[in-house]
C-alpha positions in Angstrom: 125.8 -11.1 5.7 127.8 -10.2 2.5 130.7 -8.7 4.6 130.9 -11.8 6.6 131.3 -14.0 3.5 133.9 -11.6 2.0 136.0 -11.7 5.1 135.8 -15.5 5.2 137.0 -15.9 1.6 139.9 -13.5 2.1 141.1 -15.4 5.2 140.8 -18.7 3.3 142.7 -17.3 0.4 145.7 -16.0 2.4 145.8 -19.3 4.4 146.1 -21.5 1.3 148.4 -19.2 -0.6 151.4 -20.7 1.0 150.7 -24.2 -0.4 149.6 -23.4 -3.9 151.2 -21.8 -6.9 150.5 -18.3 -8.0 148.4 -19.4 -11.0 146.3 -21.7 -9.0 145.8 -19.1 -6.5 144.6 -16.7 -9.2 142.2 -19.2 -10.6 140.9 -20.0 -7.2 140.6 -16.3 -6.4 138.7 -15.6 -9.6 136.3 -18.5 -8.9 135.8 -17.2 -5.5 135.3 -13.7 -6.7 132.7 -14.9 -9.2 131.0 -16.7 -6.4 131.1 -13.6 -4.3 129.7 -11.6 -7.2 126.9 -14.1 -7.7 126.1 -14.0 -4.0 126.2 -10.2 -4.0 123.9 -10.1 -7.0 121.5 -12.4 -5.4 121.7 -10.4 -2.2 121.1 -7.2 -4.1 118.1 -8.7 -5.9 116.7 -10.1 -2.7 117.3 -6.8 -1.0 115.6 -4.9 -3.8 112.6 -7.3 -3.7 112.4 -6.8 0.0 112.6 -3.0 -0.4 109.8 -3.1 -2.9 107.7 -5.2 -0.6 108.5 -3.0 2.3 107.7 0.1 0.2 104.4 -1.6 -0.9 103.6 -2.5 2.7 104.4 1.0 3.9 102.1 2.4 1.2 99.4 0.0 2.3 100.0 0.9 5.9 99.7 4.6 5.1 96.4 4.0 3.2 95.1 2.0 6.2 96.2 4.8 8.5 94.4 7.3 6.3 91.3 5.1 6.3 91.5 4.7 10.1 91.9 8.4 10.5 88.9 9.0 8.2 86.9 6.4 10.1 87.8 8.0 13.4 86.6 11.4 12.1 83.4 9.8 10.9 83.0 8.1 14.2 83.5 11.4 16.0 81.0 13.1 13.7 78.5 10.3 14.2 79.0 10.5 18.0 78.4 14.2 17.8 75.2 13.7 15.7 74.0 11.0 18.1 74.6 13.3 21.1 72.8 16.1 19.3 69.8 13.8 18.4 69.8 12.5 21.9 69.6 16.0 23.2 66.8 16.9 20.8 64.9 13.7 21.7 65.2 14.5 25.4 63.9 18.0 24.6 61.0 16.7 22.6 60.2 14.2 25.3 60.2 17.0 27.8 57.9 19.0 25.5 55.5 16.1 25.0 55.4 15.5 28.7 54.6 19.1 29.3 51.9 19.1 26.6 50.4 16.0 28.1 50.4 17.6 31.5 48.8 20.8 30.0 46.2 18.7 28.2 45.3 16.8 31.3 45.1 20.0 33.2 42.9 21.6 30.5 40.7 18.5 30.3 40.3 18.5 34.1 39.4 22.1 34.1 36.9 21.6 31.2 35.4 18.6 32.9 35.0 20.6 36.1 33.4 23.5 34.1 31.1 21.1 32.2 30.0 19.4 35.5 29.5 22.8 37.0 27.4 24.0 34.0 25.4 20.7 34.0 24.7 21.2 37.7 23.6 24.8 36.9 21.3 23.5 34.1 19.9 20.8 36.4 19.2 23.4 39.1 17.7 25.8 36.4 15.5 23.0 35.1 14.3 22.2 38.6 13.5 25.9 39.1 11.7 26.1 35.8 9.7 23.0 36.6 8.9 24.4 40.0 7.8 27.7 38.4 5.9 25.8 35.7 4.0 23.8 38.3 3.3 26.9 40.2 2.0 28.7 37.1 -0.2 25.7 36.3 -1.7 25.8 39.8 -2.3 29.5 39.5 -3.8 29.0 36.0 -6.1 26.4 37.4 -7.2 28.6 40.2 -7.7 31.5 37.7 -9.8 29.2 35.5 -11.9 28.3 38.5 -12.5 31.9 39.2 -13.0 33.0 35.6 -16.6 32.8 34.4 -17.1 30.3 31.6 -17.5 31.9 28.2 -20.8 31.8 26.5 -21.0 28.9 24.1 -23.5 27.4 21.8 -25.3 24.3 22.9 -23.7 21.2 21.3 -26.0 18.7 22.8 -27.6 18.0 19.4 -29.2 14.8 18.3 -27.2 14.5 15.0 -29.4 11.7 13.7 -32.3 14.2 13.3 -30.2 16.9 11.6 -30.5 17.8 8.0 -27.6 16.6 5.8 -26.0 18.7 3.0 -23.5 17.5 0.4 -20.5 19.9 0.5 -21.1 21.0 -3.1 -24.3 22.6 -2.0 -22.8 24.9 0.6 -20.3 27.8 0.5 -18.5 30.0 3.0 -19.2 33.8 3.1 -17.3 36.6 4.6 -18.7 38.0 7.8 -15.8 39.4 9.7 -14.4 36.9 12.1 -17.0 34.1 11.8 -17.1 33.4 8.1 -20.2 31.1 8.2 -21.3 28.5 5.6 -24.5 29.1 3.8 -26.7 27.3 1.3 -25.1 28.0 -2.1 -28.2 27.6 -4.3 -30.3 30.0 -2.3 -27.5 32.5 -2.1 -27.0 32.5 -5.8 -30.6 32.6 -6.7 -32.1 35.0 -4.2 -29.0 36.4 -2.3 -30.5 35.1 0.9 -27.8 33.9 3.4 -29.3 30.8 4.9 -26.8 29.6 7.4 -26.3 25.9 7.6 -27.8 24.0 10.5 -27.0 20.3 10.1 -24.4 18.0 8.8 -22.2 18.8 5.8 -20.5 15.7 4.2 -18.3 14.9 1.3 -17.7 11.8 -0.8 -14.7 10.1 -2.6 -15.0 9.1 -6.2 -15.9 5.6 -5.2 -18.9 6.9 -3.2 -17.4 6.4 0.3 -18.1 9.3 2.7 -14.9 11.3 3.1 -16.0 13.6 6.1 -18.9 14.8 8.2 -19.0 18.1 10.0 -21.8 19.4 12.2 -22.8 23.1 11.7 -24.9 25.5 13.8 -25.7 28.9 12.4 -23.2 28.3 9.7 -20.3 27.6 12.1 -18.7 24.3 13.1 -20.4 23.2 16.2 -20.7 19.6 17.4 -19.0 16.3 16.4 -17.0 15.8 13.2 -15.4 12.7 11.5 -12.9 12.2 8.7 -12.7 8.9 6.8 -10.1 7.1 4.6 -11.0 6.2 1.1 -11.8 2.6 2.2 -14.3 3.9 4.8 -12.1 3.5 7.9 -12.2 6.2 10.5 -9.2 8.6 10.2 -10.1 11.2 12.9 -12.9 12.5 15.1 -13.7 15.2 17.6 -15.9 18.1 18.5 -16.2 21.9 18.0 -18.0 24.5 20.0 -18.8 28.2 19.3 -17.5 30.8 21.7 -18.7 34.4 21.9 -16.2 35.8 24.4 -14.1 37.7 21.8 -16.0 37.6 18.6 -19.6 39.0 18.7 -20.8 36.7 16.0 -19.1 33.7 17.5 -16.2 31.5 16.4 -15.5 27.8 16.3 -13.0 26.2 18.6 -12.0 22.5 19.2 -13.3 21.3 22.6 -13.0 18.0 24.3 -11.1 14.9 23.1 -9.9 14.9 19.5 -8.6 11.6 18.1 -6.5 10.5 15.1 -6.0 6.9 14.0 -3.4 4.8 12.2 -4.3 2.8 9.2 -4.5 -0.3 11.3 -7.2 1.3 13.5 -4.9 1.9 16.5 -5.0 5.3 18.2 -2.4 7.7 16.7 -3.0 10.9 18.7 -5.4 12.0 21.4 -5.6 15.7 22.2 -7.7 17.2 25.0 -8.9 20.7 24.2 -10.7 23.0 26.6 -12.3 26.0 24.9 -9.7 25.8 22.1 -6.7 25.4 24.4 -4.7 22.2 24.5 -4.6 20.7 28.0 -3.1 17.3 27.2 -1.6 15.8 24.1 -0.5 12.2 23.7 0.9 10.4 20.6 1.3 6.6 19.8 3.0 4.6 17.1 1.2 1.9 15.0 2.0 -0.7 17.7 0.3 1.3 20.5 3.5 2.5 22.2 3.5 6.1 23.3 5.8 8.6 21.7 7.2 11.5 23.8 7.1 14.3 22.9 4.5 14.4 20.2 6.1 15.0 16.8 5.0 18.2 15.0 2.2 17.6 12.5 1.9 14.0 13.6 
């Protein structure tokens, strides 16, 4: 641009030099030179400003290029991390699937083993029940063949029996039988008069607490226990067997009963010569409890 203007001015100068005086030409030339200088100065300033702007833009472009490069590197690193995590997730999913498969297989095997054991237990219980039923049948047959042990006669009319307060009797040692005798006679004369009759006790309010029938100093016949208000608590029967002990020994025999406070049956046990043959328990509402609780 500046060279174009200079050429234009020179051409104009030489064209008009023929029609003007030398002085005028010089003045015109100086004015034109000043004008050219102003134009050149303006162009230089504009060019410098543009150079500064270009330099600034280039610096910004370089910064942007650096940022883009860094972002590209970060993007590459992120993509690598994502790919790595994706691989790890795929591996974990595969491991989880394998674990689920193993657990399902183990559960199936355990279920099969449990079912097999349950079936074995069921079969064993059936065999035990069969054996138990067979043993009961054999025991019944043996009991039929076995002669009944000698026992004391318990068909006593208790209303005619003599009654003793429990403070008047005491138990003595005679090997296996340990009979009860009259305390006063034993202490005064040493005579062991074995009790034949009913021994009873009383609560502090005068209510009878219990009544036991004795024969030759041993329990033999009906017995009863009472609550403090006089209600019946339990009742049953004892016999004397001489099969093992020469002097005899007392055993429960027949139906023994216990009662709830409301009077309902609590427990009913069937004894035969001291052996339990049947045992049934009931709650206070009369519903049966199976099996009978211990010490119920």
